[in-house]
PDB file of N, CA, C, O and CB in Angstrom:
ATOM      1  N   MET A   1      39.673  24.245   0.170  1.00  0.00           N
ATOM      2  CA  MET A   1      38.680  24.001   1.211  1.00  0.00           C
ATOM      3  C   MET A   1      37.288  24.400   0.734  1.00  0.00           C
ATOM      4  O   MET A   1      36.316  23.690   0.992  1.00  0.00           O
ATOM      5  CB  MET A   1      39.043  24.767   2.490  1.00  0.00           C
ATOM      6  N   ASP A   2      37.188  25.518   0.048  1.00  0.00           N
ATOM      7  CA  ASP A   2      35.904  26.001  -0.445  1.00  0.00           C
ATOM      8  C   ASP A   2      35.295  25.008  -1.436  1.00  0.00           C
ATOM      9  O   ASP A   2      34.083  24.792  -1.442  1.00  0.00           O
ATOM     10  CB  ASP A   2      36.067  27.379  -1.102  1.00  0.00           C
ATOM     11  N   ASN A   3      36.135  24.412  -2.266  1.00  0.00           N
ATOM     12  CA  ASN A   3      35.676  23.418  -3.235  1.00  0.00           C
ATOM     13  C   ASN A   3      35.103  22.195  -2.518  1.00  0.00           C
ATOM     14  O   ASN A   3      34.104  21.631  -2.964  1.00  0.00           O
ATOM     15  CB  ASN A   3      36.831  22.999  -4.170  1.00  0.00           C
ATOM     16  N   THR A   4      35.716  21.786  -1.428  1.00  0.00           N
ATOM     17  CA  THR A   4      35.249  20.640  -0.652  1.00  0.00           C
ATOM     18  C   THR A   4      33.857  20.909  -0.084  1.00  0.00           C
ATOM     19  O   THR A   4      32.997  20.029  -0.107  1.00  0.00           O
ATOM     20  CB  THR A   4      36.238  20.318   0.485  1.00  0.00           C
ATOM     21  N   CYS A   5      33.634  22.104   0.419  1.00  0.00           N
ATOM     22  CA  CYS A   5      32.322  22.465   0.964  1.00  0.00           C
ATOM     23  C   CYS A   5      31.248  22.382  -0.107  1.00  0.00           C
ATOM     24  O   CYS A   5      30.141  21.907   0.150  1.00  0.00           O
ATOM     25  CB  CYS A   5      32.357  23.876   1.564  1.00  0.00           C
ATOM     26  N   HIS A   6      31.574  22.847  -1.313  1.00  0.00           N
ATOM     27  CA  HIS A   6      30.604  22.772  -2.410  1.00  0.00           C
ATOM     28  C   HIS A   6      30.288  21.327  -2.775  1.00  0.00           C
ATOM     29  O   HIS A   6      29.136  20.989  -3.048  1.00  0.00           O
ATOM     30  CB  HIS A   6      31.133  23.516  -3.638  1.00  0.00           C
ATOM     31  N   LEU A   7      31.318  20.469  -2.780  1.00  0.00           N
ATOM     32  CA  LEU A   7      31.100  19.057  -3.091  1.00  0.00           C
ATOM     33  C   LEU A   7      30.251  18.387  -2.013  1.00  0.00           C
ATOM     34  O   LEU A   7      29.348  17.611  -2.326  1.00  0.00           O
ATOM     35  CB  LEU A   7      32.444  18.328  -3.235  1.00  0.00           C
ATOM     36  N   VAL A   8      30.535  18.682  -0.765  1.00  0.00           N
ATOM     37  CA  VAL A   8      29.763  18.112   0.335  1.00  0.00           C
ATOM     38  C   VAL A   8      28.315  18.579   0.256  1.00  0.00           C
ATOM     39  O   VAL A   8      27.393  17.782   0.430  1.00  0.00           O
ATOM     40  CB  VAL A   8      30.380  18.499   1.694  1.00  0.00           C
ATOM     41  N   GLU A   9      28.116  19.853  -0.002  1.00  0.00           N
ATOM     42  CA  GLU A   9      26.759  20.414  -0.106  1.00  0.00           C
ATOM     43  C   GLU A   9      26.011  19.795  -1.296  1.00  0.00           C
ATOM     44  O   GLU A   9      24.826  19.484  -1.181  1.00  0.00           O
ATOM     45  CB  GLU A   9      26.820  21.964  -0.256  1.00  0.00           C
ATOM     46  N   ALA A  10      26.679  19.617  -2.416  1.00  0.00           N
ATOM     47  CA  ALA A  10      26.044  19.006  -3.594  1.00  0.00           C
ATOM     48  C   ALA A  10      25.662  17.559  -3.284  1.00  0.00           C
ATOM     49  O   ALA A  10      24.576  17.112  -3.652  1.00  0.00           O
ATOM     50  CB  ALA A  10      26.994  19.064  -4.829  1.00  0.00           C
ATOM     51  N   HIS A  11      26.541  16.833  -2.615  1.00  0.00           N
ATOM     52  CA  HIS A  11      26.253  15.445  -2.253  1.00  0.00           C
ATOM     53  C   HIS A  11      25.069  15.387  -1.289  1.00  0.00           C
ATOM     54  O   HIS A  11      24.201  14.524  -1.417  1.00  0.00           O
ATOM     55  CB  HIS A  11      27.497  14.775  -1.621  1.00  0.00           C
ATOM     56  N   ARG A  12      25.038  16.301  -0.331  1.00  0.00           N
ATOM     57  CA  ARG A  12      23.947  16.352   0.643  1.00  0.00           C
ATOM     58  C   ARG A  12      22.617  16.609  -0.064  1.00  0.00           C
ATOM     59  O   ARG A  12      21.618  15.950   0.226  1.00  0.00           O
ATOM     60  CB  ARG A  12      24.214  17.447   1.702  1.00  0.00           C
ATOM     61  N   ARG A  13      22.607  17.563  -0.987  1.00  0.00           N
ATOM     62  CA  ARG A  13      21.368  17.862  -1.731  1.00  0.00           C
ATOM     63  C   ARG A  13      20.913  16.668  -2.555  1.00  0.00           C
ATOM     64  O   ARG A  13      19.722  16.360  -2.603  1.00  0.00           O
ATOM     65  CB  ARG A  13      21.571  19.075  -2.650  1.00  0.00           C
ATOM     66  N   MET A  14      21.856  15.995  -3.203  1.00  0.00           N
ATOM     67  CA  MET A  14      21.502  14.817  -4.009  1.00  0.00           C
ATOM     68  C   MET A  14      20.922  13.724  -3.129  1.00  0.00           C
ATOM     69  O   MET A  14      19.955  13.066  -3.512  1.00  0.00           O
ATOM     70  CB  MET A  14      22.730  14.286  -4.770  1.00  0.00           C
ATOM     71  N   ARG A  15      21.502  13.527  -1.959  1.00  0.00           N
ATOM     72  CA  ARG A  15      21.014  12.489  -1.045  1.00  0.00           C
ATOM     73  C   ARG A  15      19.613  12.823  -0.542  1.00  0.00           C
ATOM     74  O   ARG A  15      18.753  11.947  -0.454  1.00  0.00           O
ATOM     75  CB  ARG A  15      21.978  12.322   0.145  1.00  0.00           C
ATOM     76  N   ILE A  16      19.389  14.089  -0.213  1.00  0.00           N
ATOM     77  CA  ILE A  16      18.061  14.515   0.245  1.00  0.00           C
ATOM     78  C   ILE A  16      17.026  14.308  -0.859  1.00  0.00           C
ATOM     79  O   ILE A  16      15.924  13.828  -0.589  1.00  0.00           O
ATOM     80  CB  ILE A  16      18.086  15.999   0.685  1.00  0.00           C
ATOM     81  N   GLU A  17      17.364  14.661  -2.087  1.00  0.00           N
ATOM     82  CA  GLU A  17      16.448  14.469  -3.216  1.00  0.00           C
ATOM     83  C   GLU A  17      16.151  12.983  -3.428  1.00  0.00           C
ATOM     84  O   GLU A  17      15.012  12.601  -3.696  1.00  0.00           O
ATOM     85  CB  GLU A  17      17.042  15.083  -4.502  1.00  0.00           C
ATOM     86  N   GLU A  18      17.189  12.150  -3.306  1.00  0.00           N
ATOM     87  CA  GLU A  18      16.994  10.705  -3.458  1.00  0.00           C
ATOM     88  C   GLU A  18      16.066  10.175  -2.368  1.00  0.00           C
ATOM     89  O   GLU A  18      15.156   9.395  -2.649  1.00  0.00           O
ATOM     90  CB  GLU A  18      18.351   9.964  -3.412  1.00  0.00           C
ATOM     91  N   LEU A  19      16.292  10.594  -1.136  1.00  0.00           N
ATOM     92  CA  LEU A  19      15.441  10.144  -0.037  1.00  0.00           C
ATOM     93  C   LEU A  19      14.009  10.655  -0.204  1.00  0.00           C
ATOM     94  O   LEU A  19      13.060   9.941   0.118  1.00  0.00           O
ATOM     95  CB  LEU A  19      16.016  10.612   1.307  1.00  0.00           C
ATOM     96  N   ALA A  20      13.845  11.868  -0.699  1.00  0.00           N
ATOM     97  CA  ALA A  20      12.503  12.422  -0.933  1.00  0.00           C
ATOM     98  C   ALA A  20      11.781  11.605  -2.004  1.00  0.00           C
ATOM     99  O   ALA A  20      10.589  11.330  -1.871  1.00  0.00           O
ATOM    100  CB  ALA A  20      12.588  13.918  -1.359  1.00  0.00           C
ATOM    101  N   ARG A  21      12.489  11.216  -3.060  1.00  0.00           N
ATOM    102  CA  ARG A  21      11.884  10.375  -4.118  1.00  0.00           C
ATOM    103  C   ARG A  21      11.470   9.024  -3.550  1.00  0.00           C
ATOM    104  O   ARG A  21      10.380   8.532  -3.843  1.00  0.00           O
ATOM    105  CB  ARG A  21      12.874  10.172  -5.299  1.00  0.00           C
ATOM    106  N   LYS A  22      12.338   8.422  -2.736  1.00  0.00           N
ATOM    107  CA  LYS A  22      12.005   7.129  -2.131  1.00  0.00           C
ATOM    108  C   LYS A  22      10.803   7.259  -1.203  1.00  0.00           C
ATOM    109  O   LYS A  22       9.936   6.386  -1.174  1.00  0.00           O
ATOM    110  CB  LYS A  22      13.211   6.568  -1.357  1.00  0.00           C
ATOM    111  N   CYS A  23      10.756   8.345  -0.450  1.00  0.00           N
ATOM    112  CA  CYS A  23       9.631   8.582   0.449  1.00  0.00           C
ATOM    113  C   CYS A  23       8.337   8.731  -0.352  1.00  0.00           C
ATOM    114  O   CYS A  23       7.313   8.147   0.005  1.00  0.00           O
ATOM    115  CB  CYS A  23       9.881   9.838   1.311  1.00  0.00           C
ATOM    116  N   ASP A  24       8.383   9.510  -1.427  1.00  0.00           N
ATOM    117  CA  ASP A  24       7.205   9.682  -2.279  1.00  0.00           C
ATOM    118  C   ASP A  24       6.735   8.356  -2.857  1.00  0.00           C
ATOM    119  O   ASP A  24       5.534   8.087  -2.904  1.00  0.00           O
ATOM    120  CB  ASP A  24       7.508  10.660  -3.409  1.00  0.00           C
ATOM    121  N   GLU A  25       7.675   7.526  -3.295  1.00  0.00           N
ATOM    122  CA  GLU A  25       7.328   6.217  -3.856  1.00  0.00           C
ATOM    123  C   GLU A  25       6.695   5.322  -2.794  1.00  0.00           C
ATOM    124  O   GLU A  25       5.713   4.630  -3.064  1.00  0.00           O
ATOM    125  CB  GLU A  25       8.577   5.536  -4.447  1.00  0.00           C
ATOM    126  N   MET A  26       7.256   5.339  -1.594  1.00  0.00           N
ATOM    127  CA  MET A  26       6.698   4.517  -0.520  1.00  0.00           C
ATOM    128  C   MET A  26       5.299   5.002  -0.134  1.00  0.00           C
ATOM    129  O   MET A  26       4.418   4.186   0.138  1.00  0.00           O
ATOM    130  CB  MET A  26       7.625   4.538   0.709  1.00  0.00           C
ATOM    131  N   LEU A  27       5.088   6.309  -0.108  1.00  0.00           N
ATOM    132  CA  LEU A  27       3.764   6.846   0.192  1.00  0.00           C
ATOM    133  C   LEU A  27       2.763   6.461  -0.887  1.00  0.00           C
ATOM    134  O   LEU A  27       1.610   6.152  -0.586  1.00  0.00           O
ATOM    135  CB  LEU A  27       3.822   8.366   0.337  1.00  0.00           C
ATOM    136  N   ARG A  28       3.200   6.479  -2.149  1.00  0.00           N
ATOM    137  CA  ARG A  28       2.325   6.069  -3.253  1.00  0.00           C
ATOM    138  C   ARG A  28       1.941   4.596  -3.103  1.00  0.00           C
ATOM    139  O   ARG A  28       0.779   4.231  -3.275  1.00  0.00           O
ATOM    140  CB  ARG A  28       3.020   6.309  -4.619  1.00  0.00           C
ATOM    141  N   GLN A  29       2.927   3.756  -2.780  1.00  0.00           N
ATOM    142  CA  GLN A  29       2.650   2.329  -2.591  1.00  0.00           C
ATOM    143  C   GLN A  29       1.715   2.105  -1.405  1.00  0.00           C
ATOM    144  O   GLN A  29       0.828   1.253  -1.466  1.00  0.00           O
ATOM    145  CB  GLN A  29       3.959   1.552  -2.383  1.00  0.00           C
ATOM    146  N   LEU A  30       1.909   2.859  -0.336  1.00  0.00           N
ATOM    147  CA  LEU A  30       1.041   2.748   0.836  1.00  0.00           C
ATOM    148  C   LEU A  30      -0.390   3.129   0.475  1.00  0.00           C
ATOM    149  O   LEU A  30      -1.337   2.455   0.881  1.00  0.00           O
ATOM    150  CB  LEU A  30       1.558   3.639   1.981  1.00  0.00           C
ATOM    151  N   ASP A  31      -0.548   4.211  -0.290  1.00  0.00           N
ATOM    152  CA  ASP A  31      -1.884   4.618  -0.722  1.00  0.00           C
ATOM    153  C   ASP A  31      -2.546   3.527  -1.562  1.00  0.00           C
ATOM    154  O   ASP A  31      -3.739   3.261  -1.413  1.00  0.00           O
ATOM    155  CB  ASP A  31      -1.811   5.926  -1.520  1.00  0.00           C
ATOM    156  N   GLU A  32      -1.766   2.894  -2.450  1.00  0.00           N
ATOM    157  CA  GLU A  32      -2.308   1.810  -3.271  1.00  0.00           C
ATOM    158  C   GLU A  32      -2.753   0.641  -2.391  1.00  0.00           C
ATOM    159  O   GLU A  32      -3.819   0.067  -2.614  1.00  0.00           O
ATOM    160  CB  GLU A  32      -1.259   1.334  -4.302  1.00  0.00           C
ATOM    161  N   LYS A  33      -1.946   0.292  -1.400  1.00  0.00           N
ATOM    162  CA  LYS A  33      -2.304  -0.813  -0.507  1.00  0.00           C
ATOM    163  C   LYS A  33      -3.547  -0.475   0.299  1.00  0.00           C
ATOM    164  O   LYS A  33      -4.408  -1.331   0.499  1.00  0.00           O
ATOM    165  CB  LYS A  33      -1.140  -1.144   0.436  1.00  0.00           C
ATOM    166  N   LYS A  34      -3.648   0.764   0.764  1.00  0.00           N
ATOM    167  CA  LYS A  34      -4.829   1.187   1.518  1.00  0.00           C
ATOM    168  C   LYS A  34      -6.071   1.093   0.642  1.00  0.00           C
ATOM    169  O   LYS A  34      -7.120   0.632   1.092  1.00  0.00           O
ATOM    170  CB  LYS A  34      -4.654   2.627   2.050  1.00  0.00           C
ATOM    171  N   GLU A  35      -5.953   1.531  -0.610  1.00  0.00           N
ATOM    172  CA  GLU A  35      -7.095   1.491  -1.530  1.00  0.00           C
ATOM    173  C   GLU A  35      -7.496   0.047  -1.801  1.00  0.00           C
ATOM    174  O   GLU A  35      -8.684  -0.276  -1.802  1.00  0.00           O
ATOM    175  CB  GLU A  35      -6.758   2.214  -2.857  1.00  0.00           C
ATOM    176  N   THR A  36      -6.519  -0.823  -2.032  1.00  0.00           N
ATOM    177  CA  THR A  36      -6.798  -2.239  -2.254  1.00  0.00           C
ATOM    178  C   THR A  36      -7.469  -2.853  -1.035  1.00  0.00           C
ATOM    179  O   THR A  36      -8.434  -3.607  -1.159  1.00  0.00           O
ATOM    180  CB  THR A  36      -5.507  -2.995  -2.586  1.00  0.00           C
ATOM    181  N   SER A  37      -6.954  -2.526   0.141  1.00  0.00           N
ATOM    182  CA  SER A  37      -7.535  -3.036   1.380  1.00  0.00           C
ATOM    183  C   SER A  37      -8.960  -2.532   1.560  1.00  0.00           C
ATOM    184  O   SER A  37      -9.849  -3.281   1.966  1.00  0.00           O
ATOM    185  CB  SER A  37      -6.677  -2.629   2.580  1.00  0.00           C
ATOM    186  N   HIS A  38      -9.167  -1.267   1.257  1.00  0.00           N
ATOM    187  CA  HIS A  38     -10.508  -0.673   1.386  1.00  0.00           C
ATOM    188  C   HIS A  38     -11.501  -1.377   0.459  1.00  0.00           C
ATOM    189  O   HIS A  38     -12.624  -1.691   0.855  1.00  0.00           O
ATOM    190  CB  HIS A  38     -10.464   0.845   1.066  1.00  0.00           C
ATOM    191  N   ARG A  39     -11.069  -1.620  -0.784  1.00  0.00           N
ATOM    192  CA  ARG A  39     -11.950  -2.328  -1.731  1.00  0.00           C
ATOM    193  C   ARG A  39     -12.232  -3.739  -1.248  1.00  0.00           C
ATOM    194  O   ARG A  39     -13.363  -4.214  -1.345  1.00  0.00           O
ATOM    195  CB  ARG A  39     -11.320  -2.371  -3.138  1.00  0.00           C
ATOM    196  N   SER A  40     -11.203  -4.421  -0.725  1.00  0.00           N
ATOM    197  CA  SER A  40     -11.384  -5.788  -0.232  1.00  0.00           C
ATOM    198  C   SER A  40     -12.360  -5.819   0.931  1.00  0.00           C
ATOM    199  O   SER A  40     -13.219  -6.698   0.998  1.00  0.00           O
ATOM    200  CB  SER A  40     -10.042  -6.389   0.194  1.00  0.00           C
ATOM    201  N   LYS A  41     -12.236  -4.871   1.846  1.00  0.00           N
ATOM    202  CA  LYS A  41     -13.149  -4.817   2.991  1.00  0.00           C
ATOM    203  C   LYS A  41     -14.574  -4.556   2.520  1.00  0.00           C
ATOM    204  O   LYS A  41     -15.526  -5.114   3.066  1.00  0.00           O
ATOM    205  CB  LYS A  41     -12.707  -3.726   3.989  1.00  0.00           C
ATOM    206  N   GLY A  42     -14.718  -3.699   1.500  1.00  0.00           N
ATOM    207  CA  GLY A  42     -16.042  -3.438   0.946  1.00  0.00           C
ATOM    208  C   GLY A  42     -16.653  -4.692   0.358  1.00  0.00           C
ATOM    209  O   GLY A  42     -17.846  -4.942   0.525  1.00  0.00           O
ATOM    210  N   LYS A  43     -15.836  -5.490  -0.337  1.00  0.00           N
ATOM    211  CA  LYS A  43     -16.335  -6.739  -0.918  1.00  0.00           C
ATOM    212  C   LYS A  43     -16.709  -7.724   0.176  1.00  0.00           C
ATOM    213  O   LYS A  43     -17.717  -8.423   0.070  1.00  0.00           O
ATOM    214  CB  LYS A  43     -15.285  -7.361  -1.853  1.00  0.00           C
ATOM    215  N   ILE A  44     -15.901  -7.781   1.227  1.00  0.00           N
ATOM    216  CA  ILE A  44     -16.199  -8.694   2.337  1.00  0.00           C
ATOM    217  C   ILE A  44     -17.518  -8.301   2.991  1.00  0.00           C
ATOM    218  O   ILE A  44     -18.356  -9.158   3.275  1.00  0.00           O
ATOM    219  CB  ILE A  44     -15.053  -8.686   3.385  1.00  0.00           C
ATOM    220  N   LYS A  45     -17.703  -6.995   3.231  1.00  0.00           N
ATOM    221  CA  LYS A  45     -18.960  -6.541   3.836  1.00  0.00           C
ATOM    222  C   LYS A  45     -20.134  -6.863   2.930  1.00  0.00           C
ATOM    223  O   LYS A  45     -21.187  -7.297   3.398  1.00  0.00           O
ATOM    224  CB  LYS A  45     -18.913  -5.033   4.123  1.00  0.00           C
ATOM    225  N   GLU A  46     -19.955  -6.649   1.632  1.00  0.00           N
ATOM    226  CA  GLU A  46     -21.016  -6.961   0.673  1.00  0.00           C
ATOM    227  C   GLU A  46     -21.321  -8.450   0.703  1.00  0.00           C
ATOM    228  O   GLU A  46     -22.484  -8.855   0.681  1.00  0.00           O
ATOM    229  CB  GLU A  46     -20.617  -6.523  -0.753  1.00  0.00           C
ATOM    230  N   ASN A  47     -20.270  -9.262   0.753  1.00  0.00           N
ATOM    231  CA  ASN A  47     -20.462 -10.715   0.807  1.00  0.00           C
ATOM    232  C   ASN A  47     -21.157 -11.123   2.096  1.00  0.00           C
ATOM    233  O   ASN A  47     -21.994 -12.026   2.086  1.00  0.00           O
ATOM    234  CB  ASN A  47     -19.117 -11.440   0.684  1.00  0.00           C
ATOM    235  N   ASP A  48     -20.824 -10.471   3.208  1.00  0.00           N
ATOM    236  CA  ASP A  48     -21.473 -10.785   4.479  1.00  0.00           C
ATOM    237  C   ASP A  48     -22.962 -10.459   4.425  1.00  0.00           C
ATOM    238  O   ASP A  48     -23.780 -11.189   4.985  1.00  0.00           O
ATOM    239  CB  ASP A  48     -20.805 -10.016   5.625  1.00  0.00           C
ATOM    240  N   ARG A  49     -23.311  -9.376   3.760  1.00  0.00           N
ATOM    241  CA  ARG A  49     -24.731  -8.995   3.669  1.00  0.00           C
ATOM    242  C   ARG A  49     -25.517  -9.978   2.814  1.00  0.00           C
ATOM    243  O   ARG A  49     -26.651 -10.324   3.144  1.00  0.00           O
ATOM    244  CB  ARG A  49     -24.869  -7.582   3.091  1.00  0.00           C
ATOM    245  N   ARG A  50     -24.933 -10.414   1.746  1.00  0.00           N
ATOM    246  CA  ARG A  50     -25.689 -11.280   0.847  1.00  0.00           C
ATOM    247  C   ARG A  50     -25.481 -12.755   1.166  1.00  0.00           C
ATOM    248  O   ARG A  50     -26.179 -13.608   0.619  1.00  0.00           O
ATOM    249  CB  ARG A  50     -25.297 -11.007  -0.590  1.00  0.00           C
ATOM    250  N   GLY A  51     -24.544 -13.061   2.033  1.00  0.00           N
ATOM    251  CA  GLY A  51     -24.284 -14.453   2.385  1.00  0.00           C
ATOM    252  C   GLY A  51     -23.095 -14.993   1.618  1.00  0.00           C
ATOM    253  O   GLY A  51     -22.931 -14.714   0.430  1.00  0.00           O
ATOM    254  N   TRP A  52     -22.282 -15.755   2.290  1.00  0.00           N
ATOM    255  CA  TRP A  52     -21.078 -16.273   1.645  1.00  0.00           C
ATOM    256  C   TRP A  52     -21.407 -17.175   0.468  1.00  0.00           C
ATOM    257  O   TRP A  52     -20.613 -17.286  -0.466  1.00  0.00           O
ATOM    258  CB  TRP A  52     -20.231 -17.030   2.647  1.00  0.00           C
ATOM    259  N   TRP A  53     -22.558 -17.817   0.497  1.00  0.00           N
ATOM    260  CA  TRP A  53     -22.923 -18.746  -0.575  1.00  0.00           C
ATOM    261  C   TRP A  53     -23.243 -18.036  -1.885  1.00  0.00           C
ATOM    262  O   TRP A  53     -23.229 -18.655  -2.949  1.00  0.00           O
ATOM    263  CB  TRP A  53     -24.109 -19.580  -0.152  1.00  0.00           C
ATOM    264  N   ASP A  54     -23.533 -16.724  -1.809  1.00  0.00           N
ATOM    265  CA  ASP A  54     -23.801 -15.957  -3.024  1.00  0.00           C
ATOM    266  C   ASP A  54     -22.552 -15.330  -3.622  1.00  0.00           C
ATOM    267  O   ASP A  54     -22.574 -14.872  -4.764  1.00  0.00           O
ATOM    268  CB  ASP A  54     -24.806 -14.883  -2.736  1.00  0.00           C
ATOM    269  N   ALA A  55     -21.463 -15.305  -2.863  1.00  0.00           N
ATOM    270  CA  ALA A  55     -20.234 -14.652  -3.322  1.00  0.00           C
ATOM    271  C   ALA A  55     -19.481 -15.541  -4.308  1.00  0.00           C
ATOM    272  O   ALA A  55     -19.465 -16.764  -4.164  1.00  0.00           O
ATOM    273  CB  ALA A  55     -19.330 -14.306  -2.127  1.00  0.00           C
ATOM    274  N   PRO A  56     -18.857 -14.919  -5.313  1.00  0.00           N
ATOM    275  CA  PRO A  56     -18.001 -15.707  -6.213  1.00  0.00           C
ATOM    276  C   PRO A  56     -16.856 -16.316  -5.405  1.00  0.00           C
ATOM    277  O   PRO A  56     -16.294 -15.656  -4.531  1.00  0.00           O
ATOM    278  CB  PRO A  56     -17.443 -14.820  -7.384  1.00  0.00           C
ATOM    279  N   ILE A  57     -16.517 -17.541  -5.686  1.00  0.00           N
ATOM    280  CA  ILE A  57     -15.505 -18.254  -4.907  1.00  0.00           C
ATOM    281  C   ILE A  57     -14.163 -17.543  -4.945  1.00  0.00           C
ATOM    282  O   ILE A  57     -13.390 -17.637  -3.992  1.00  0.00           O
ATOM    283  CB  ILE A  57     -15.349 -19.677  -5.422  1.00  0.00           C
ATOM    284  N   GLU A  58     -13.868 -16.826  -6.040  1.00  0.00           N
ATOM    285  CA  GLU A  58     -12.601 -16.117  -6.162  1.00  0.00           C
ATOM    286  C   GLU A  58     -12.482 -15.001  -5.127  1.00  0.00           C
ATOM    287  O   GLU A  58     -11.372 -14.604  -4.773  1.00  0.00           O
ATOM    288  CB  GLU A  58     -12.452 -15.545  -7.566  1.00  0.00           C
ATOM    289  N   GLU A  59     -13.609 -14.494  -4.640  1.00  0.00           N
ATOM    290  CA  GLU A  59     -13.585 -13.389  -3.685  1.00  0.00           C
ATOM    291  C   GLU A  59     -13.520 -13.868  -2.236  1.00  0.00           C
ATOM    292  O   GLU A  59     -13.379 -13.046  -1.331  1.00  0.00           O
ATOM    293  CB  GLU A  59     -14.805 -12.518  -3.878  1.00  0.00           C
ATOM    294  N   LEU A  60     -13.618 -15.148  -2.000  1.00  0.00           N
ATOM    295  CA  LEU A  60     -13.597 -15.669  -0.642  1.00  0.00           C
ATOM    296  C   LEU A  60     -12.176 -16.054  -0.251  1.00  0.00           C
ATOM    297  O   LEU A  60     -11.411 -16.569  -1.067  1.00  0.00           O
ATOM    298  CB  LEU A  60     -14.540 -16.876  -0.510  1.00  0.00           C
ATOM    299  N   ASP A  61     -11.838 -15.799   0.996  1.00  0.00           N
ATOM    300  CA  ASP A  61     -10.560 -16.278   1.499  1.00  0.00           C
ATOM    301  C   ASP A  61     -10.800 -17.582   2.261  1.00  0.00           C
ATOM    302  O   ASP A  61     -11.946 -17.982   2.467  1.00  0.00           O
ATOM    303  CB  ASP A  61      -9.875 -15.207   2.412  1.00  0.00           C
ATOM    304  N   ILE A  62      -9.734 -18.233   2.670  1.00  0.00           N
ATOM    305  CA  ILE A  62      -9.876 -19.542   3.315  1.00  0.00           C
ATOM    306  C   ILE A  62     -10.719 -19.442   4.589  1.00  0.00           C
ATOM    307  O   ILE A  62     -11.502 -20.344   4.888  1.00  0.00           O
ATOM    308  CB  ILE A  62      -8.492 -20.129   3.644  1.00  0.00           C
ATOM    309  N   ASN A  63     -10.561 -18.356   5.335  1.00  0.00           N
ATOM    310  CA  ASN A  63     -11.339 -18.206   6.555  1.00  0.00           C
ATOM    311  C   ASN A  63     -12.831 -18.082   6.260  1.00  0.00           C
ATOM    312  O   ASN A  63     -13.661 -18.607   7.003  1.00  0.00           O
ATOM    313  CB  ASN A  63     -10.861 -16.993   7.332  1.00  0.00           C
ATOM    314  N   ALA A  64     -13.166 -17.391   5.181  1.00  0.00           N
ATOM    315  CA  ALA A  64     -14.566 -17.266   4.805  1.00  0.00           C
ATOM    316  C   ALA A  64     -15.115 -18.608   4.333  1.00  0.00           C
ATOM    317  O   ALA A  64     -16.294 -18.902   4.531  1.00  0.00           O
ATOM    318  CB  ALA A  64     -14.736 -16.204   3.711  1.00  0.00           C
ATOM    319  N   LEU A  65     -14.278 -19.411   3.718  1.00  0.00           N
ATOM    320  CA  LEU A  65     -14.742 -20.707   3.217  1.00  0.00           C
ATOM    321  C   LEU A  65     -14.979 -21.711   4.332  1.00  0.00           C
ATOM    322  O   LEU A  65     -15.849 -22.574   4.209  1.00  0.00           O
ATOM    323  CB  LEU A  65     -13.742 -21.270   2.236  1.00  0.00           C
ATOM    324  N   ILE A  66     -14.213 -21.614   5.430  1.00  0.00           N
ATOM    325  CA  ILE A  66     -14.390 -22.596   6.487  1.00  0.00           C
ATOM    326  C   ILE A  66     -15.235 -22.066   7.647  1.00  0.00           C
ATOM    327  O   ILE A  66     -15.519 -22.801   8.593  1.00  0.00           O
ATOM    328  CB  ILE A  66     -13.043 -23.040   6.998  1.00  0.00           C
ATOM    329  N   ARG A  67     -15.637 -20.792   7.577  1.00  0.00           N
ATOM    330  CA  ARG A  67     -16.429 -20.184   8.643  1.00  0.00           C
ATOM    331  C   ARG A  67     -17.816 -20.805   8.688  1.00  0.00           C
ATOM    332  O   ARG A  67     -18.476 -20.968   7.662  1.00  0.00           O
ATOM    333  CB  ARG A  67     -16.530 -18.661   8.445  1.00  0.00           C
ATOM    334  N   VAL A  68     -18.236 -21.140   9.872  1.00  0.00           N
ATOM    335  CA  VAL A  68     -19.566 -21.688  10.071  1.00  0.00           C
ATOM    336  C   VAL A  68     -20.459 -20.557  10.560  1.00  0.00           C
ATOM    337  O   VAL A  68     -20.148 -19.926  11.570  1.00  0.00           O
ATOM    338  CB  VAL A  68     -19.551 -22.885  11.081  1.00  0.00           C
ATOM    339  N   PRO A  69     -21.568 -20.286   9.861  1.00  0.00           N
ATOM    340  CA  PRO A  69     -22.440 -19.179  10.292  1.00  0.00           C
ATOM    341  C   PRO A  69     -23.102 -19.466  11.622  1.00  0.00           C
ATOM    342  O   PRO A  69     -23.864 -18.639  12.123  1.00  0.00           O
ATOM    343  CB  PRO A  69     -23.506 -18.904   9.244  1.00  0.00           C
TER     344      PRO A  69
END
């Protein structure tokens, strides 16, 4: 019985460590997406200030291309 408890406890610890690693990875990915989004919003604001016609076409999305000022 004592051996079973040790095996269960070891499995529980391994599962917690695995979930913690997955959580850390997901948080890292979320931070990357937030940073990408932040940079994109900065470019959009910059493009809005200077006018869509001055922005490189690669930086415009379809909505910006069809938007009528």
